[in-house]
C-alpha positions in Angstrom: 0.0 0.0 0.0 1.5 3.3 -1.0 -0.1 5.3 1.8 1.2 2.6 4.3 4.7 3.0 2.8 4.4 6.7 3.5 3.4 6.0 7.1 6.4 3.7 7.5 8.7 6.5 6.3 7.2 9.0 8.8 9.0 9.6 12.1 12.1 7.3 11.7 14.2 9.6 13.8 12.7 9.2 17.3 11.2 6.3 19.1 13.2 3.9 21.1 11.8 0.5 20.4 10.7 -0.8 23.9 10.5 -4.5 24.2 6.8 -4.9 24.9 5.8 -8.1 23.1 2.1 -7.7 22.3 1.5 -11.3 23.0 3.4 -11.4 26.2 1.7 -12.7 29.4 1.3 -9.1 30.8 3.2 -6.4 32.7 2.9 -5.8 36.4 1.5 -2.6 37.9 5.0 -1.3 38.3 5.5 -1.6 34.5 2.2 0.3 33.9 3.4 3.0 36.3 6.8 3.1 34.6 5.1 3.5 31.2 3.0 6.4 32.5 6.1 8.0 33.8 7.8 7.6 30.3 4.6 9.1 28.8 4.8 12.2 31.0 8.5 12.5 30.1 7.7 12.3 26.4 5.0 15.0 26.9 7.5 17.3 28.5 9.8 16.8 25.4 7.0 17.1 22.8 8.3 20.4 21.4 11.6 18.8 20.8 10.0 16.0 18.6 7.8 18.6 16.8 10.8 20.8 16.1 12.7 17.8 14.5 9.7 17.2 12.2 9.4 20.9 11.4 13.1 21.0 10.5 12.6 18.1 8.2 9.6 19.8 6.6 11.6 23.0 6.2 14.4 21.2 4.4 11.8 19.8 1.9 10.3 23.3 1.4 13.8 24.7 0.8 14.5 22.1 -1.8 11.1 22.9 -3.4 12.1 26.6 -3.6 15.4 25.7 -5.1 13.9 23.7 -8.0 11.1 26.0 -9.0 12.3 25.7 -12.5 12.8 22.0 -12.2 10.7 19.3 -13.8 7.1 18.6 -12.9 8.1 15.1 -11.8 10.6 16.6 -9.2 7.9 18.9 -8.0 5.5 16.0 -7.7 8.0 14.0 -5.6 8.6 16.9 -3.2 4.8 17.6 -2.9 4.3 13.9 -2.2 6.9 13.9 0.6 5.5 17.1 2.1 2.0 15.6 2.0 3.3 12.5 3.8 5.0 14.6 6.4 1.8 16.6 7.0 -0.8 13.9 6.7 -0.8 13.0 10.4 0.6 16.3 11.6 -1.4 19.3 10.3 -4.6 18.8 8.3 -4.7 22.1 6.5 -1.1 21.8 5.3 -1.6 18.2 4.3 -4.7 19.0 2.3 -2.9 22.0 0.6 0.0 19.9 -0.5 -2.3 17.1 -1.6 -4.2 19.6 -3.8 -0.8 20.8 -5.2 0.1 17.1 -5.8 -3.2 16.7 -7.7 -2.5 19.8 -9.8 1.0 18.7 -10.8 -0.3 15.1 -11.5 -2.8 16.5 -14.0 0.0 18.6 -15.7 2.0 15.4 -16.0 -1.0 13.6 -17.7 -0.1 10.5 -15.7 -3.3 8.5 -14.6 -1.4 6.6 -12.0 -0.1 9.9 -10.3 -3.6 11.5 -10.7 -5.2 8.5 -8.9 -2.4 8.6 -6.2 -3.1 12.3 -5.6 -6.9 11.6 -5.3 -6.2 8.8 -2.8 -3.9 11.1 -0.8 -6.8 13.6 -0.6 -9.2 10.8 0.4 -6.8 9.7 3.2 -6.4 13.2 4.5 -10.2 13.8 4.4 -11.1 10.7 6.2 -8.3 11.4 8.8 -10.0 14.8 9.5 -13.5 13.3 9.8 -14.8 14.7 6.5 -16.6 11.6 5.5 -18.9 12.9 2.7 -16.0 14.7 1.1 -14.0 11.4 1.3 -16.6 9.4 -0.5 -17.1 12.2 -3.1 -13.3 12.2 -3.7 -13.0 8.4 -4.0 -16.0 8.3 -6.5 -13.9 10.2 -9.0 -11.2 7.5 -9.0 -11.2 5.0 -11.9 -10.6 1.9 -9.8 -10.3 -0.4 -12.7 -7.3 1.5 -14.1 -5.4 1.5 -10.8 -2.4 -0.7 -10.2 -2.8 -3.3 -7.5 -0.8 -1.3 -4.9 -3.2 1.7 -5.3 -6.2 -0.6 -5.3 -5.1 -1.7 -1.8 -5.0 2.0 -0.8 -8.3 2.7 -2.4 -10.3 -0.1 -0.7 -8.6 0.3 2.7 -9.3 4.1 2.7 -12.9 3.4 1.8 -13.1 0.7 4.5 -11.8 3.1 7.1 -14.3 5.8 6.0 -17.2 3.4 6.6 -15.8 2.2 10.0 -15.1 5.8 11.2 -18.5 6.9 10.0 -20.1 4.1 12.0 -18.2 5.1 15.1 -19.1 8.7 14.5 -22.8 8.0 14.1 -22.8 5.5 17.0 -26.2 4.2 16.0 -26.7 0.4 16.3 -28.7 0.1 13.1 -26.5 2.2 10.8 -23.3 1.0 12.5 -24.0 -2.6 11.5 -24.4 -1.5 7.9 -21.2 0.6 7.9 -19.3 -2.3 9.6 -20.4 -4.7 6.9 -19.5 -2.3 4.1 -16.1 -1.6 5.7 -15.4 -5.3 6.1 -16.3 -6.0 2.5 -13.9 -3.3 1.3 -11.1 -4.8 3.4 -11.8 -8.2 2.0 -11.4 -6.7 -1.5 -8.2 -4.9 -0.5 -6.8 -8.1 0.9 -7.1 -9.8 -2.5 -4.4 -7.5 -3.8 -2.0 -8.1 -0.8 0.8 -10.6 -0.6 0.1 -13.0 2.2 2.4 -12.5 5.2 3.3 -9.0 4.2 2.7 -6.0 6.5 -0.2 -4.8 4.4 -1.9 -8.2 4.5 -1.5 -8.7 8.3 -2.4 -5.1 9.1 -5.6 -5.1 7.0 -6.6 -8.6 8.1 -6.1 -7.5 11.8 -8.1 -4.4 11.2 -11.0 -6.4 9.7 -11.1 -9.0 12.4 -10.9 -6.3 15.1 -13.8 -4.3 13.6 -15.9 -7.4 13.1 -15.1 -8.6 16.7 -13.1 -11.7 15.7 -11.0 -11.0 18.8 -8.8 -14.0 18.9 -7.8 -13.9 15.3 -7.1 -10.2 15.6 -5.1 -10.8 18.7 -2.9 -13.4 17.0 -2.3 -11.1 13.9 -1.4 -8.0 15.9 1.0 -10.1 18.0 2.6 -11.3 14.8 2.8 -7.7 13.5 4.5 -6.4 16.7 6.9 -9.3 17.3 8.0 -10.5 13.8 8.1 -7.5 11.5 10.3 -4.4 11.5 8.0 -1.4 12.2 8.3 2.3 12.0 7.4 4.4 15.0 4.0 5.3 13.6 3.3 1.7 12.6 4.1 0.6 16.2 1.8 3.3 17.6 -1.1 2.2 15.3 -0.7 -1.5 16.0 -0.4 -1.0 19.8 -3.6 1.0 19.7 -5.2 -1.9 17.9 -3.8 -4.2 20.6 -5.2 -2.0 23.3 -8.7 -2.1 21.6 -8.5 -5.9 21.5 -7.5 -6.1 25.2 -10.5 -3.9 26.0 -12.7 -6.3 24.1 -11.3 -9.1 26.1 -11.9 -7.3 29.4 -8.2 -6.9 30.2 -8.2 -3.2 31.1 -4.7 -3.1 32.6 -3.1 -4.7 29.5 -5.2 -2.3 27.3 -3.8 0.6 29.3 -0.2 -0.6 28.7 -0.8 -1.0 25.0 -2.5 2.4 24.6 0.2 4.1 26.7 2.9 2.5 24.4 1.0 3.8 21.4 0.7 7.3 22.9 4.4 7.5 23.6 5.2 6.5 20.0 2.7 9.1 18.7 4.5 11.8 20.6 7.9 10.8 19.6 6.9 10.6 16.0 5.1 14.0 16.2 1.9 12.4 15.2 -1.0 14.7 15.9 -3.8 12.7 14.3 -4.0 10.0 16.9 -6.5 8.3 19.3 -4.2 6.6 21.8 -3.9 9.5 24.3 -7.7 9.7 24.4 -7.9 6.0 25.1 -5.3 6.3 27.9 -7.2 9.2 29.5 -10.5 7.3 29.3 -9.1 4.2 31.1 -7.4 6.3 33.8 -10.6 8.1 34.4 -12.5 4.8 34.9 -9.6 3.7 37.3 -10.3 7.0 39.2 -6.9 8.4 38.4 -8.5 11.8 37.7 -5.4 13.9 37.8 -3.5 12.0 35.1 -6.7 11.5 33.1 -7.4 15.2 33.0 -3.8 16.1 32.0 -3.8 13.5 29.2 -7.2 14.4 27.8 -6.2 18.1 27.7 -3.0 17.0 25.8 -5.2 14.9 23.4 -7.4 17.9 22.8 -4.3 20.0 22.0 -3.2 17.5 19.4 -6.7 17.4 17.9 -6.8 21.2 17.7 -3.3 21.3 16.3 -4.1 18.7 13.5 -7.7 20.0 12.9 -9.3 16.5 13.1 -13.1 17.1 13.5 -14.0 13.6 14.7 -11.1 13.6 17.3 -12.3 16.9 18.7 -15.8 15.5 19.0 -14.6 12.3 20.6 -12.5 14.2 23.1 -15.1 16.8 23.6 -17.5 14.1 24.7 -15.3 12.9 27.5 -13.4 16.0 28.4 -16.3 17.6 30.4 -16.8 14.3 32.3 -13.1 14.1 33.3 -13.1 17.8 34.1 -16.1 17.3 36.3 -14.3 14.4 38.0 -11.3 16.6 38.5 -13.5 19.3 40.0 -15.1 16.7 42.3 -11.7 15.5 43.3 -10.6 19.1 44.0 -13.7 19.6 46.2 -12.9 16.4 48.1 -9.3 17.5 48.5 -10.5 20.9 49.6 -12.7 19.2 52.3 -9.9 17.0 53.3 -7.5 19.9 53.6 -10.2 21.8 55.5 -10.4 18.9 58.0 -6.6 18.8 58.2 -6.5 22.6 58.7 -9.2 22.5 61.3 -7.4 19.6 63.1 -4.1 21.3 62.9 -5.7 24.5 64.2 -7.2 22.7 67.2 -3.8 20.9 67.8 -2.0 24.2 67.5 -4.4 25.8 70.0 -3.9 22.8 72.4 -0.2 23.1 71.9 -0.5 26.9 72.7 -2.6 26.2 75.8 -0.2 23.6 77.0 2.7 25.8 76.2 1.2 28.6 78.3 0.6 26.2 81.1 4.1 24.9 80.9 5.5 28.4 80.7 3.5 29.4 83.8 4.7 26.3 85.6 8.3 27.0 84.6 8.0 30.5 85.8 6.6 29.3 89.1 9.5 26.7 89.3 12.0 29.4 88.5 10.4 31.7 91.1 10.6 28.9 93.6 14.2 28.2 92.7 15.0 31.9 93.1 13.3 31.9 96.5 15.1 28.7 97.6 18.4 30.2 96.3 17.7 33.5 98.2 16.8 31.6 101.3 19.9 29.5 101.0 22.0 32.6 100.5 20.3 34.1 103.6 20.9 30.9 105.6 24.5 30.9 104.5 24.8 34.6 105.5 23.2 33.8 108.8 25.4 30.8 109.3 28.4 33.0 108.5 27.3 35.6 111.0 26.7 33.0 113.6 30.1 31.5 113.0 31.6 35.0 113.1 29.7 35.8 116.3 30.8 32.5 117.9 34.4 33.3 117.0 34.1 36.9 118.3 32.5 35.6 121.5 35.1 32.9 121.9 37.9 35.4 121.5 36.4 38.1 123.6 35.3 35.8 126.4 38.9 34.6 126.7 40.0 38.3 126.5 37.4 39.2 129.2 38.5 36.5 131.6 42.2 37.4 131.1 41.5 41.1 131.7 39.4 40.4 134.7 41.9 37.9 136.1 44.6 40.6 135.7 42.5 43.2 137.4 41.5 40.9 140.2 45.2 40.1 140.8 46.0 43.8 140.8 43.1 44.6 143.2 44.2 41.7 145.4 47.7 43.1 145.5 46.4 46.6 146.4 44.1 45.2 149.1 47.0 43.3 150.6 49.2 46.3 150.6 46.5 48.5 152.1 45.7 45.9 154.7 49.4 45.7 155.8 49.6 49.5 155.9 46.4 49.7 158.0 47.8 47.1 160.4 51.0 49.2 160.8 48.9 52.4 160.8 50.9 53.8 157.9 48.0 55.9 156.5 50.3 58.1 154.4 51.5 55.1 152.6 47.9 54.1 151.8 47.4 57.4 150.1 50.6 56.9 148.2 49.4 53.5 147.0 46.0 54.9 145.9 47.6 57.9 144.2 49.9 55.5 142.2 46.9 53.8 140.6 47.0 55.3 136.9 43.5 54.8 135.5 44.5 56.4 132.1 47.4 53.9 131.7 45.1 51.1 132.7 42.5 52.2 130.2 45.1 52.4 127.4 46.3 48.9 128.3 42.7 47.8 128.1 42.4 49.4 124.6 45.6 47.8 123.4 44.3 44.4 124.6 41.0 45.1 122.8 42.9 46.2 119.6 45.0 43.0 119.6 42.0 40.7 119.9 40.0 42.7 117.3 42.9 42.7 114.8 43.4 39.0 115.4 39.7 38.5 114.3 39.8 41.1 111.5 43.5 41.4 110.3 42.5 43.3 107.1 40.3 45.8 108.9 42.6 48.8 108.7 43.5 48.2 105.1 39.9 47.7 104.0 38.7 50.7 106.1 41.3 52.9 104.4 40.2 51.7 101.0 37.0 53.7 101.5 38.9 57.0 101.5 41.0 58.9 99.1 44.8 58.6 99.6 45.1 61.9 101.5 42.2 61.1 103.8 43.4 57.7 104.9 44.3 57.0 108.6 48.1 56.7 109.2 48.8 55.0 112.5 51.7 55.8 114.7 54.5 53.4 115.5 53.3 50.6 117.7 49.8 51.9 117.4 47.2 49.2 116.5 44.0 51.3 116.3 43.2 54.9 116.9 40.0 56.4 118.3 38.2 56.6 114.9 39.1 53.0 114.0 38.2 51.8 117.5 34.7 53.3 117.2 34.0 51.5 113.9 35.7 48.4 115.3 33.0 48.3 118.0 30.4 48.9 115.4 31.8 45.9 113.4 31.6 43.9 116.6 27.8 44.6 116.6 27.7 47.4 119.1 25.6 50.1 117.4 24.4 52.0 120.5 26.3 55.3 120.6 26.0 55.6 124.4 27.5 52.1 124.9 30.4 53.0 122.6 30.9 56.3 124.5 31.0 54.4 127.9 33.4 51.8 126.6 35.8 54.3 125.1 35.3 56.9 127.9 34.0 59.5 125.5 31.0 61.7 125.5 28.1 60.8 123.1 28.7 64.0 121.2 32.4 63.1 120.7 31.3 59.7 119.3 28.9 61.5 116.9 31.6 64.0 115.9 34.1 61.2 115.1 31.6 59.3 113.1 30.4 62.3 111.1 33.9 63.4 110.4 35.0 60.0 109.1 31.9 59.5 106.9 32.2 62.9 105.4 35.7 62.1 104.1 34.7 58.7 102.7 34.2 58.1 99.0 31.1 56.0 100.0 27.7 57.6 100.5 27.0 58.2 104.2 24.2 55.7 104.3 26.4 53.0 102.8 29.4 53.4 105.0 28.4 51.4 108.0 27.0 48.7 105.7 30.4 48.3 104.1 32.0 48.2 107.5 29.8 45.3 108.4 30.9 43.5 105.3 34.5 43.3 106.4 35.2 39.6 106.9 36.8 37.8 109.8 39.7 35.4 109.1 
């Protein structure tokens, strides 16, 4: 068949032959998923495949321009090639070049070329769904004068027109008639085919498939796909036949694999006049894979619009709204699901927020409790330190008190003995001498020295720290062998915990005013605020 040879020449550049034996036992679900993935990858690269075809077309057009003054036969050959490139690509361009092919054929006065051009026009018309025009064009062909190869083309195109018209009408009564007429024309075409050839197997498979002789059709398409070298477009067409046969046998998964294989081949051969993608989308919709079904049916509609095939647009237009409605329904379901998810997440978020606030409050309480405990511990430590310090001071000063008292008792005892002796000997003047020799000032100074020694034993850094509270020129400078002076002694008593000014005055044998004067004078010279001075004195540590 001449038009079949043209199909075999179309799209040789692209399709990788995937080893999917049509008669194999079947592919697993993983294989189906893999094929769908390959299909999506092919769709993403569709423009690359189209560009290759356009470049090939452009080269033919360039050659046509270069041989404008060439022979009519050369023009006929180029128009024929351009027509073959366009016949499953763009209807308008295919029809235009078929008409040019017809014009040149009449100029050549070659009946064979004239008939070939008319058959080309018929094939393009039936591909676009223009059935009346197809029959009108074929009526003008003088069948008896055709060579056998063109008779095969003639009867197979006529058969396809009847089959497609029956599918288009979709009426049981008329469809039976059209199927019978299509089958009769295929029987006639087969008479001119060589048994075992591609044309013979293809047309026989086509007839058995359309007349529902499923098993015979299945064996023939297997033979076509496994034993003969096929072009990309031939593989696409025969895999589509295989898918239709699987559907008739009720094997939907196998049909999906075959249709997907056909759709991939159509894309890679830049075939826009196709039915495979529509079939894939239909099965996926029935399998409730709405997302893929909608994407693929939209792609099928793009191809139909690109080519300009009326029957394909009608077929796709009948299922596109259904799939779109399914997609919309799915979107609504997803919206409801997402709404439930969002509500659930919102509730969870609120619960998390509430628990977080509770935890934060508890943590704050724990921290406050920890701070309180820490503060109490610090106070306890301070109290313990003060108790230890007080115990140490008491221990030192109790010893000091007993030593001083013991010394004074000894001195009093010595004085009493001396006075007693003088009284016994009636030496009254000597008694006055003894009394006058008692030096209270010296005794008091010795008392202070003893106090100073004990105090500095407890607070060895007292003088140094005390002086650090003053500028260099205001610091106290002690005389040689002087431990403390009056000012230092006043604040030493304060550090010992004696805060009563009257008690300090009695201990030091000063007036209360003198004590106030000393304290005021010292504080006024200090670099510390007056109210902080005594507090800093109390912070001086014992050893």
